[in-house]
BALOMI-158192 format. One record per residue (C-alpha): residue number from 1; x, y, z; residue in one letter. Coordinates in Angstrom, 1 decimal, m for minus. Each point is the difference from the previous one (the first is absolute). Example, Ala and Ser with C-alpha at 12.3 -4.5 7.8 and 13.67 -1.06 7.14 Angstrom:
residues 2
+-------+--------+--------+--------+-------+
: lumvo :      u :      v :      w : lumse :
+-------+--------+--------+--------+-------+
:     1 :   12.3 :   m4.5 :    7.8 :     a :
:     2 :    1.4 :    3.4 :   m0.7 :     s :
+-------+--------+--------+--------+-------+
This chain:
residues 373
+-------+--------+--------+--------+-------+
: lumvo :      u :      v :      w : lumse :
+-------+--------+--------+--------+-------+
:     1 :   22.3 :  m10.2 :   57.4 :     m :
:     2 :    0.0 :   m2.0 :   m3.2 :     k :
:     3 :   m1.8 :   m3.0 :    1.7 :     s :
:     4 :   m2.6 :    2.4 :    1.3 :     l :
:     5 :   m0.6 :    1.4 :   m3.5 :     k :
:     6 :   m0.3 :   m3.5 :   m1.4 :     q :
:     7 :   m2.5 :   m0.8 :    2.8 :     v :
:     8 :   m2.2 :    3.0 :   m1.0 :     y :
:     9 :    0.3 :   m0.8 :   m3.7 :     r :
:    10 :   m1.4 :   m3.5 :    0.6 :     i :
:    11 :   m2.6 :    0.9 :    2.5 :     l :
:    12 :   m0.8 :    3.3 :   m1.8 :     l :
:    13 :    0.1 :    1.9 :    3.2 :     l :
:    14 :    1.5 :    3.5 :    0.0 :     l :
:    15 :    1.8 :    1.4 :    2.9 :     m :
:    16 :   m2.0 :    2.7 :    1.9 :     p :
:    17 :    1.2 :    3.5 :   m0.8 :     a :
:    18 :    2.5 :    1.3 :    2.5 :     v :
:    19 :    0.2 :    3.6 :   m1.3 :     a :
:    20 :   m1.7 :    2.4 :    2.5 :     f :
:    21 :   m2.9 :    2.1 :   m1.3 :     s :
:    22 :   m2.3 :    2.4 :    1.6 :     l :
:    23 :   m3.5 :   m1.5 :    0.7 :     f :
:    24 :   m2.7 :    0.1 :    2.7 :     t :
:    25 :    0.2 :   m2.9 :    2.5 :     y :
:    26 :   m3.1 :   m1.9 :    0.8 :     s :
:    27 :   m1.2 :   m2.9 :    2.3 :     q :
:    28 :    0.3 :   m2.5 :   m2.9 :     t :
:    29 :    2.8 :   m1.4 :   m2.1 :     l :
:    30 :   m0.1 :    1.3 :   m3.6 :     d :
:    31 :    0.6 :   m3.0 :   m2.4 :     v :
:    32 :    0.5 :    0.9 :   m3.7 :     q :
:    33 :    0.8 :   m2.8 :   m2.5 :     g :
:    34 :    0.3 :   m0.9 :   m3.6 :     k :
:    35 :   m1.7 :   m3.1 :   m1.3 :     f :
:    36 :    0.8 :   m1.8 :   m3.4 :     t :
:    37 :   m1.0 :   m3.2 :   m1.6 :     i :
:    38 :    2.3 :   m1.9 :   m2.2 :     d :
:    39 :   m1.4 :   m0.3 :   m3.6 :     d :
:    40 :   m3.4 :    1.3 :    1.1 :     g :
:    41 :   m2.0 :    3.0 :    1.3 :     n :
:    42 :   m1.6 :    0.9 :    3.3 :     s :
:    43 :   m3.5 :   m1.0 :   m1.1 :     e :
:    44 :   m1.5 :   m2.4 :    2.6 :     g :
:    45 :    2.9 :    0.6 :    2.4 :     a :
:    46 :   m0.7 :    0.7 :    3.7 :     t :
:    47 :    1.8 :    1.0 :    3.2 :     i :
:    48 :   m1.3 :   m1.5 :    3.2 :     t :
:    49 :    0.9 :    1.4 :    3.4 :     v :
:    50 :    0.1 :   m2.2 :    3.0 :     s :
:    51 :    0.5 :    1.6 :    3.5 :     k :
:    52 :    0.9 :   m2.2 :    3.0 :     n :
:    53 :   m1.1 :   m3.1 :   m2.0 :     n :
:    54 :   m3.3 :    1.5 :   m1.0 :     s :
:    55 :   m0.8 :    1.3 :   m3.5 :     v :
:    56 :   m1.2 :    3.6 :    0.2 :     i :
:    57 :   m0.2 :    0.9 :   m3.6 :     q :
:    58 :    0.4 :   m1.3 :   m3.6 :     s :
:    59 :    0.1 :    2.4 :   m2.9 :     n :
:    60 :    0.7 :   m0.2 :   m3.7 :     p :
:    61 :    3.3 :    1.5 :   m1.2 :     i :
:    62 :   m0.5 :    2.5 :   m2.8 :     k :
:    63 :    3.2 :    1.0 :   m1.8 :     g :
:    64 :    3.4 :   m0.7 :    1.3 :     s :
:    65 :    0.0 :    1.8 :    3.3 :     k :
:    66 :   m1.6 :   m0.4 :    3.4 :     f :
:    67 :    0.0 :    1.8 :    3.4 :     a :
:    68 :   m1.1 :   m1.1 :    3.5 :     l :
:    69 :   m0.1 :    1.5 :    3.5 :     d :
:    70 :    0.9 :   m2.6 :    2.6 :     l :
:    71 :   m0.7 :    0.4 :    3.7 :     d :
:    72 :    3.1 :   m0.2 :    2.3 :     f :
:    73 :    0.6 :   m2.9 :    2.4 :     n :
:    74 :   m1.7 :   m2.6 :   m2.2 :     s :
:    75 :    1.1 :   m2.9 :   m2.2 :     d :
:    76 :   m1.1 :    0.4 :   m3.7 :     y :
:    77 :    0.2 :   m2.3 :   m2.9 :     v :
:    78 :   m0.6 :    1.4 :   m3.6 :     l :
:    79 :   m1.1 :   m2.6 :   m2.4 :     i :
:    80 :    0.4 :    0.7 :   m3.8 :     f :
:    81 :   m2.0 :   m2.4 :   m2.2 :     a :
:    82 :   m1.5 :   m0.5 :   m3.5 :     k :
:    83 :   m1.6 :   m3.1 :   m1.5 :     p :
:    84 :    2.5 :   m2.1 :   m1.8 :     g :
:    85 :    3.0 :    1.7 :    1.7 :     y :
:    86 :    2.2 :   m0.8 :    3.0 :     v :
:    87 :   m1.3 :    1.7 :    3.2 :     t :
:    88 :    2.6 :    2.0 :    1.9 :     k :
:    89 :   m0.1 :    1.2 :    3.7 :     k :
:    90 :    1.8 :    2.9 :    1.7 :     i :
:    91 :    0.2 :    0.0 :    3.9 :     s :
:    92 :    0.2 :    3.4 :    1.7 :     i :
:    93 :    0.5 :    0.2 :    3.8 :     d :
:    94 :   m1.0 :    3.6 :    1.1 :     t :
:    95 :    0.9 :   m0.4 :    3.8 :     h :
:    96 :    1.9 :    3.1 :    1.2 :     v :
:    97 :   m0.1 :    2.2 :    3.1 :     s :
:    98 :   m2.3 :    3.0 :    0.5 :     e :
:    99 :    3.0 :    2.3 :   m0.1 :     a :
:   100 :    1.1 :   m1.4 :   m3.3 :     q :
:   101 :   m3.6 :    0.4 :   m1.3 :     i :
:   102 :    0.0 :    3.6 :    1.2 :     a :
:   103 :    3.2 :    0.7 :   m2.0 :     e :
:   104 :   m1.5 :   m1.6 :   m3.1 :     g :
:   105 :    1.4 :   m2.1 :   m2.9 :     f :
:   106 :    0.7 :    0.3 :   m3.6 :     e :
:   107 :   m2.3 :   m1.8 :   m2.5 :     p :
:   108 :    0.8 :   m3.7 :   m0.4 :     l :
:   109 :    0.6 :   m0.7 :   m3.7 :     e :
:   110 :    0.5 :   m3.3 :   m1.8 :     f :
:   111 :   m0.9 :   m1.8 :   m3.2 :     q :
:   112 :   m1.7 :   m3.3 :   m0.6 :     v :
:   113 :   m0.2 :   m2.0 :   m3.2 :     e :
:   114 :   m2.0 :   m3.2 :   m0.5 :     i :
:   115 :    0.6 :   m2.8 :   m2.6 :     f :
:   116 :   m2.3 :   m2.3 :   m1.9 :     k :
:   117 :   m0.7 :   m3.3 :    1.7 :     q :
:   118 :    0.8 :   m3.3 :   m1.7 :     y :
:   119 :   m1.0 :   m3.6 :    0.9 :     e :
:   120 :    2.9 :   m2.2 :    1.3 :     g :
:   121 :    1.9 :    2.9 :    1.7 :     v :
:   122 :    0.3 :   m0.1 :    3.7 :     n :
:   123 :   m1.1 :    3.4 :    1.3 :     i :
:   124 :   m0.5 :   m1.0 :    3.7 :     v :
:   125 :    2.6 :    2.6 :    0.9 :     v :
:   126 :   m2.3 :    2.7 :   m1.0 :     f :
:   127 :   m2.5 :   m1.1 :    2.7 :     n :
:   128 :    2.2 :    2.0 :    2.4 :     q :
:   129 :    0.9 :    3.7 :   m0.5 :     p :
:   130 :    2.8 :    0.6 :   m2.5 :     v :
:   131 :    1.1 :    3.0 :    2.0 :     g :
:   132 :   m0.4 :    1.4 :    3.5 :     k :
:   133 :    0.3 :    3.7 :    1.2 :     f :
:   134 :    0.4 :    1.0 :    3.6 :     r :
:   135 :    1.5 :    2.9 :    1.9 :     y :
:   136 :    3.8 :   m0.2 :    0.4 :     m :
:   137 :    1.6 :    2.0 :    2.7 :     a :
:   138 :    3.4 :    0.2 :   m1.7 :     e :
:   139 :   m1.7 :    1.7 :   m2.9 :     k :
:   140 :   m2.6 :    1.8 :    2.0 :     d :
:   141 :   m2.6 :   m0.8 :   m2.7 :     d :
:   142 :   m1.9 :   m2.9 :   m1.5 :     f :
:   143 :    2.1 :   m2.3 :   m2.0 :     f :
:   144 :   m0.2 :   m3.4 :   m1.6 :     y :
:   145 :    1.2 :   m3.0 :    2.1 :     d :
:   146 :    3.1 :   m1.3 :   m1.8 :     t :
:   147 :    0.4 :   m3.0 :    2.2 :     d :
:   148 :   m3.5 :   m1.2 :   m0.9 :     y :
:   149 :    0.6 :    0.6 :   m3.7 :     t :
:   150 :    3.2 :   m1.9 :    0.0 :     k :
:   151 :   m1.8 :   m3.0 :    1.7 :     s :
:   152 :   m2.5 :   m0.4 :   m2.9 :     i :
:   153 :    2.2 :    1.3 :   m2.8 :     l :
:   154 :    1.1 :   m3.4 :   m1.5 :     s :
:   155 :   m3.7 :   m1.2 :    0.0 :     q :
:   156 :   m1.2 :    3.1 :   m1.7 :     i :
:   157 :    2.8 :   m0.2 :   m2.6 :     q :
:   158 :   m0.9 :   m3.6 :   m0.8 :     t :
:   159 :   m3.6 :    0.7 :   m0.3 :     a :
:   160 :    0.5 :    3.1 :   m2.2 :     e :
:   161 :    2.6 :   m1.9 :   m2.1 :     k :
:   162 :   m2.6 :   m2.7 :   m0.6 :     e :
:   163 :   m2.7 :    2.6 :   m0.8 :     l :
:   164 :    2.4 :    1.7 :   m2.4 :     a :
:   165 :    0.6 :   m3.3 :   m1.8 :     e :
:   166 :   m3.7 :   m0.8 :   m0.1 :     k :
:   167 :   m0.6 :    3.5 :   m1.5 :     a :
:   168 :    2.6 :   m0.6 :   m2.7 :     k :
:   169 :   m1.5 :   m3.4 :   m0.8 :     e :
:   170 :   m3.5 :    1.6 :   m0.2 :     e :
:   171 :    1.3 :    2.7 :   m2.2 :     q :
:   172 :    1.7 :   m2.6 :   m2.2 :     a :
:   173 :   m3.1 :   m2.1 :    0.0 :     s :
:   174 :   m2.1 :    3.1 :   m0.9 :     i :
:   175 :    2.4 :    0.9 :   m2.8 :     a :
:   176 :   m0.1 :   m3.5 :   m1.4 :     q :
:   177 :   m3.7 :    0.0 :    0.2 :     a :
:   178 :   m0.2 :    3.3 :   m1.8 :     q :
:   179 :    2.4 :   m1.3 :   m2.6 :     q :
:   180 :   m2.1 :   m3.1 :   m0.4 :     q :
:   181 :   m3.2 :    2.1 :   m0.1 :     q :
:   182 :    1.7 :    2.3 :   m2.5 :     t :
:   183 :    1.1 :   m2.9 :   m2.2 :     a :
:   184 :   m3.4 :   m1.7 :    0.3 :     q :
:   185 :   m1.7 :    3.3 :   m0.9 :     a :
:   186 :    2.3 :    0.4 :   m2.9 :     k :
:   187 :   m0.6 :   m3.6 :   m1.2 :     a :
:   188 :   m3.8 :    0.5 :    0.3 :     e :
:   189 :    0.3 :    3.3 :   m1.9 :     e :
:   190 :    1.9 :   m1.6 :   m2.7 :     e :
:   191 :   m2.4 :   m3.0 :   m0.1 :     a :
:   192 :   m2.8 :    2.5 :   m0.1 :     r :
:   193 :    1.5 :    1.9 :   m2.9 :     k :
:   194 :    0.8 :   m3.3 :   m1.8 :     v :
:   195 :   m3.6 :   m1.2 :    0.5 :     a :
:   196 :   m1.4 :    3.4 :   m1.1 :     e :
:   197 :    2.2 :   m0.1 :   m3.1 :     k :
:   198 :   m1.0 :   m3.6 :   m0.7 :     a :
:   199 :   m3.6 :    1.0 :    0.5 :     k :
:   200 :    0.3 :    3.0 :   m2.2 :     a :
:   201 :    1.7 :   m2.0 :   m2.7 :     e :
:   202 :   m2.7 :   m2.7 :    0.3 :     e :
:   203 :   m2.8 :    2.6 :   m0.3 :     e :
:   204 :    1.8 :    1.6 :   m2.9 :     k :
:   205 :    0.3 :   m3.4 :   m1.8 :     r :
:   206 :   m3.7 :   m0.9 :    0.8 :     i :
:   207 :   m1.0 :    3.5 :   m1.3 :     k :
:   208 :    2.1 :   m0.5 :   m3.1 :     a :
:   209 :   m1.4 :   m3.4 :   m0.6 :     a :
:   210 :   m3.5 :    1.3 :    0.5 :     e :
:   211 :    0.6 :    2.9 :   m2.4 :     e :
:   212 :    1.5 :   m2.4 :   m2.6 :     k :
:   213 :   m2.9 :   m2.4 :    0.3 :     a :
:   214 :   m2.5 :    2.9 :   m0.4 :     i :
:   215 :    2.0 :    1.2 :   m3.0 :     q :
:   216 :    0.1 :   m3.5 :   m1.5 :     e :
:   217 :   m3.7 :   m0.4 :    0.6 :     a :
:   218 :   m0.7 :    3.4 :   m1.8 :     k :
:   219 :    2.2 :   m1.0 :   m2.9 :     i :
:   220 :   m1.6 :   m3.4 :   m0.3 :     a :
:   221 :   m3.4 :    1.6 :    0.2 :     t :
:   222 :    0.8 :    2.6 :   m2.6 :     a :
:   223 :    1.6 :   m2.7 :   m2.2 :     k :
:   224 :   m3.2 :   m2.2 :    0.3 :     a :
:   225 :   m2.2 :    3.0 :   m0.8 :     e :
:   226 :    2.2 :    0.9 :   m2.9 :     a :
:   227 :   m0.1 :   m3.5 :   m1.3 :     e :
:   228 :   m3.7 :   m0.2 :    0.4 :     e :
:   229 :   m0.5 :    3.3 :   m1.8 :     r :
:   230 :    2.5 :   m1.1 :   m2.6 :     a :
:   231 :   m2.0 :   m3.2 :   m0.5 :     a :
:   232 :   m3.3 :    1.8 :   m0.2 :     a :
:   233 :    1.3 :    2.5 :   m2.4 :     k :
:   234 :    1.5 :   m2.7 :   m2.1 :     a :
:   235 :   m3.2 :   m1.8 :   m0.1 :     k :
:   236 :   m1.9 :    3.2 :   m0.8 :     e :
:   237 :    2.5 :    0.8 :   m2.7 :     e :
:   238 :   m0.2 :   m3.5 :   m1.4 :     e :
:   239 :   m3.8 :    0.3 :   m0.2 :     e :
:   240 :    0.3 :    3.5 :   m1.6 :     k :
:   241 :    2.5 :   m1.4 :   m2.4 :     r :
:   242 :   m2.2 :   m2.8 :   m1.0 :     k :
:   243 :   m3.0 :    2.3 :   m0.3 :     a :
:   244 :    1.9 :    2.5 :   m2.0 :     a :
:   245 :    1.9 :   m2.4 :   m2.1 :     a :
:   246 :   m1.9 :    1.0 :   m3.1 :     a :
:   247 :    0.6 :    3.7 :    0.6 :     l :
:   248 :    3.7 :   m0.6 :    0.8 :     e :
:   249 :    0.9 :   m0.9 :   m3.5 :     e :
:   250 :   m1.9 :    3.0 :   m1.4 :     e :
:   251 :    1.7 :    2.3 :    2.5 :     k :
:   252 :    3.4 :   m1.5 :   m0.5 :     r :
:   253 :    0.9 :    1.9 :   m3.1 :     k :
:   254 :   m1.3 :    3.2 :    1.6 :     f :
:   255 :    1.9 :   m0.7 :    3.1 :     a :
:   256 :    3.2 :   m0.7 :   m2.1 :     e :
:   257 :   m0.6 :    3.1 :   m2.0 :     a :
:   258 :   m0.6 :    1.9 :    3.3 :     k :
:   259 :    3.1 :   m1.5 :    1.6 :     a :
:   260 :    2.1 :    0.9 :   m3.1 :     a :
:   261 :   m1.4 :    3.5 :    0.2 :     e :
:   262 :    0.8 :    0.2 :    3.7 :     e :
:   263 :    3.4 :   m1.5 :   m0.6 :     a :
:   264 :    0.6 :    2.6 :   m2.7 :     r :
:   265 :   m1.2 :    2.7 :    2.3 :     k :
:   266 :    2.2 :   m1.3 :    2.7 :     v :
:   267 :    2.9 :   m0.2 :   m2.3 :     a :
:   268 :   m0.7 :    3.5 :   m1.3 :     e :
:   269 :   m0.3 :    1.3 :    3.6 :     a :
:   270 :    3.2 :   m1.8 :    0.9 :     k :
:   271 :    1.7 :    1.5 :   m3.1 :     e :
:   272 :   m1.5 :    3.4 :    0.8 :     e :
:   273 :    1.2 :   m0.3 :    3.6 :     a :
:   274 :    3.5 :   m1.0 :   m1.2 :     e :
:   275 :    0.0 :    2.8 :   m2.5 :     r :
:   276 :   m1.0 :    2.5 :    2.6 :     r :
:   277 :    2.6 :   m1.3 :    2.4 :     a :
:   278 :    2.6 :    0.2 :   m2.8 :     q :
:   279 :   m1.2 :    3.6 :   m0.8 :     e :
:   280 :    0.1 :    0.9 :    3.7 :     a :
:   281 :    3.5 :   m1.5 :    0.2 :     k :
:   282 :    1.1 :    1.8 :   m3.1 :     l :
:   283 :   m1.6 :    3.2 :    1.3 :     m :
:   284 :    1.9 :   m0.5 :    3.3 :     e :
:   285 :    3.2 :   m0.6 :   m1.8 :     e :
:   286 :   m0.6 :    3.0 :   m2.3 :     a :
:   287 :   m0.9 :    2.1 :    3.0 :     k :
:   288 :    3.2 :   m1.1 :    1.8 :     k :
:   289 :    2.0 :    0.6 :   m3.2 :     a :
:   290 :   m1.6 :    3.4 :   m0.5 :     a :
:   291 :    0.7 :    0.8 :    3.6 :     e :
:   292 :    3.6 :   m1.3 :   m0.5 :     a :
:   293 :    0.3 :    2.1 :   m3.2 :     k :
:   294 :   m1.5 :    3.0 :    1.7 :     a :
:   295 :    2.5 :   m0.4 :    2.9 :     e :
:   296 :    2.9 :   m0.4 :   m2.6 :     e :
:   297 :   m1.3 :    3.0 :   m1.9 :     e :
:   298 :   m0.4 :    2.0 :    3.2 :     r :
:   299 :    3.6 :   m0.9 :    0.9 :     k :
:   300 :    1.2 :    0.7 :   m3.5 :     a :
:   301 :   m1.8 :    3.3 :    0.0 :     a :
:   302 :    1.4 :    0.8 :    3.4 :     a :
:   303 :    3.5 :   m1.0 :   m1.2 :     a :
:   304 :   m0.6 :    2.0 :   m3.3 :     k :
:   305 :   m1.1 :    3.0 :    2.1 :     a :
:   306 :    2.9 :   m0.3 :    2.2 :     a :
:   307 :    2.3 :   m0.3 :   m3.1 :     e :
:   308 :   m1.7 :    3.0 :   m1.6 :     e :
:   309 :    0.4 :    1.9 :    3.1 :     k :
:   310 :    3.6 :   m1.0 :    0.2 :     r :
:   311 :    0.6 :    0.8 :   m3.7 :     m :
:   312 :   m1.9 :    3.4 :    0.4 :     l :
:   313 :    2.2 :    0.8 :    3.0 :     a :
:   314 :    3.1 :   m0.9 :   m2.0 :     e :
:   315 :   m1.4 :    2.0 :   m3.0 :     a :
:   316 :   m0.5 :    3.0 :    2.2 :     k :
:   317 :    3.4 :   m0.3 :    1.3 :     v :
:   318 :    1.4 :   m0.5 :   m3.6 :     e :
:   319 :   m2.2 :    3.0 :   m1.2 :     e :
:   320 :    1.4 :    2.1 :    2.8 :     k :
:   321 :    3.5 :   m1.0 :   m0.9 :     n :
:   322 :   m0.6 :    0.7 :   m3.7 :     v :
:   323 :   m1.6 :    3.4 :    0.8 :     w :
:   324 :    2.9 :    0.8 :    2.3 :     q :
:   325 :    2.4 :   m1.0 :   m2.8 :     k :
:   326 :   m2.0 :    2.0 :   m2.5 :     r :
:   327 :    0.0 :    3.0 :    2.2 :     q :
:   328 :    3.7 :   m0.4 :    0.5 :     k :
:   329 :    0.5 :   m0.3 :   m3.8 :     r :
:   330 :   m2.4 :    3.0 :   m0.5 :     q :
:   331 :    1.9 :    2.1 :    2.4 :     r :
:   332 :    3.2 :   m1.1 :   m1.5 :     k :
:   333 :   m1.3 :    0.7 :   m3.6 :     c :
:   334 :   m1.4 :    3.4 :    1.1 :     v :
:   335 :    3.4 :    0.8 :    1.5 :     k :
:   336 :    1.7 :   m1.3 :   m3.2 :     h :
:   337 :   m2.4 :    2.1 :   m2.2 :     q :
:   338 :    0.6 :    3.0 :    2.0 :     r :
:   339 :    3.7 :   m0.5 :   m0.2 :     k :
:   340 :   m0.2 :   m0.7 :   m3.7 :     h :
:   341 :   m2.2 :    3.1 :   m0.4 :     a :
:   342 :    2.5 :    2.1 :    1.9 :     r :
:   343 :    2.8 :   m1.5 :   m2.1 :     k :
:   344 :   m2.0 :    0.6 :   m3.2 :     k :
:   345 :   m0.8 :    3.5 :    1.0 :     k :
:   346 :    3.6 :    0.6 :    0.8 :     n :
:   347 :    1.0 :   m1.4 :   m3.5 :     v :
:   348 :   m2.6 :    2.1 :   m1.6 :     k :
:   349 :    1.0 :    3.0 :    1.9 :     q :
:   350 :    3.7 :   m0.5 :   m0.9 :     r :
:   351 :   m1.0 :   m0.6 :   m3.6 :     k :
:   352 :   m2.1 :    3.1 :   m0.1 :     q :
:   353 :    2.8 :    1.9 :    1.6 :     g :
:   354 :    2.4 :   m1.3 :   m2.6 :     w :
:   355 :   m2.3 :    0.7 :   m2.9 :     l :
:   356 :   m0.6 :    3.5 :    1.3 :     k :
:   357 :    3.7 :    0.4 :    0.2 :     k :
:   358 :    1.2 :   m1.7 :   m3.2 :     h :
:   359 :   m2.9 :   m0.5 :   m2.4 :     a :
:   360 :   m2.3 :    2.3 :   m1.9 :     k :
:   361 :   m3.2 :   m1.6 :   m0.8 :     p :
:   362 :   m2.0 :    0.6 :   m3.1 :     l :
:   363 :   m2.8 :    2.4 :    0.3 :     p :
:   364 :   m2.6 :   m2.4 :   m1.2 :     g :
:   365 :    1.1 :   m2.8 :    2.3 :     m :
:   366 :    0.3 :    2.3 :    2.9 :     l :
:   367 :   m3.4 :    1.5 :   m0.6 :     q :
:   368 :   m1.5 :   m3.6 :   m0.2 :     k :
:   369 :    1.7 :   m1.0 :    3.1 :     k :
:   370 :   m1.3 :    2.9 :    1.9 :     k :
:   371 :   m3.5 :   m0.7 :   m1.2 :     q :
:   372 :    0.3 :   m3.6 :    1.1 :     s :
:   373 :    1.1 :    1.1 :    3.3 :     e :
+-------+--------+--------+--------+-------+
C-alpha cells in the first residue's frame, strides 16, 4: 500500500474514488480531474484528447479542474501541455461489455501535475503515458494499471529528480541574479547619490565663487568711483582753497571765534545736560527717599495706631478696674458711713438719754440748742 502511495505521489495521480454515490448512468465515462502546474499557473495550458490514435479535441485549461465524457470501447490518451513545461500523458482504455455499460460506472477521478522543463534533462520517459486506466474485473471498476506504473517508475523518478535539481539550480541562479541585481542597483544608487552630491557641491562652489566675484567687482567699482570722486573733490577743494586764500585769513578769526562760541555752547549744553541728569538723579533719589520715608512713616503710623489702640484698650481695662475699685471703696465707705452714723446716733441717743436722766441744762443753753435744732 505504501509503494502505491509513493507511485501516486511521484506521478501525481490520485486513486479513483471507490465510495458509492447515487448518480445517473450514461453511455459515456465521466472523467473528472484536477490539474496543477508547479511554480506556475494554468495560463497557456491545454488538454488534448486523442481517441483511437486520432486527435478529436484540444482545449485550454482554465483554472485547476477539468471534466471529460469519454465513449466506451475506445482507447483514449489525454495530453496535458504548456510551453516550457514537461508534457504528460494519461492513457484510458474504456473497453467494457454492454451489460457493464448498462450498469454504469462511478466518475473516474485523478490529478495531474506538470513541471518546468530544463535543458540537459532526459525526459524521453514522458513520451509515453505516465499512467494507464482500464477496467479491472477484480475491482469491478476502472482503476490504474499498477504493473505498468511499476515498469516506468524508476525512469520517472530519475527524470523528476533531475528536474527538481534543475529547478533548485534555477532558483539559486535566480536568487543570485536578484542579489547581484540588487547589489548593482544599490551601487548605482549610491554612485548616483555621490554624483548628485558632488554636482550639488560643485554648483554651490561655482555659485559662491560667482557671487564672490560679483561682490568683489562691486567693491572694486565702488572703491574706484569713491577714489575718483575723492580726487575730483580734492582737486575742487584745492582750487577753491587757492581761490579763497585771501578770504580764509579774514575768515579765520571769525571762524575761530565762532568755533569758540560753538565750543562754549557745546560745553554749556553738555554741562546743562549733566546738570539736568544730576537733578533727575537727585530727584529720583529724593523720590525714592520720600517714598521710603513715607513707607516708614506709614509703618510707624500703623505701629503707633496699633500701640495707641493697645494702650487705649489697656487704659479702658485699667479704667474699668479703677472704676470697679472705686465703686467697691464707695460702697465700703457708704457702708462705713452708715455704720458710723448709726454708731454716732446711738452715742448721741445714749448721751441725750444720760443727760435727760442726770443733767439739768441751763435755760439759756437749752433754749439756744432748741433754736439751732
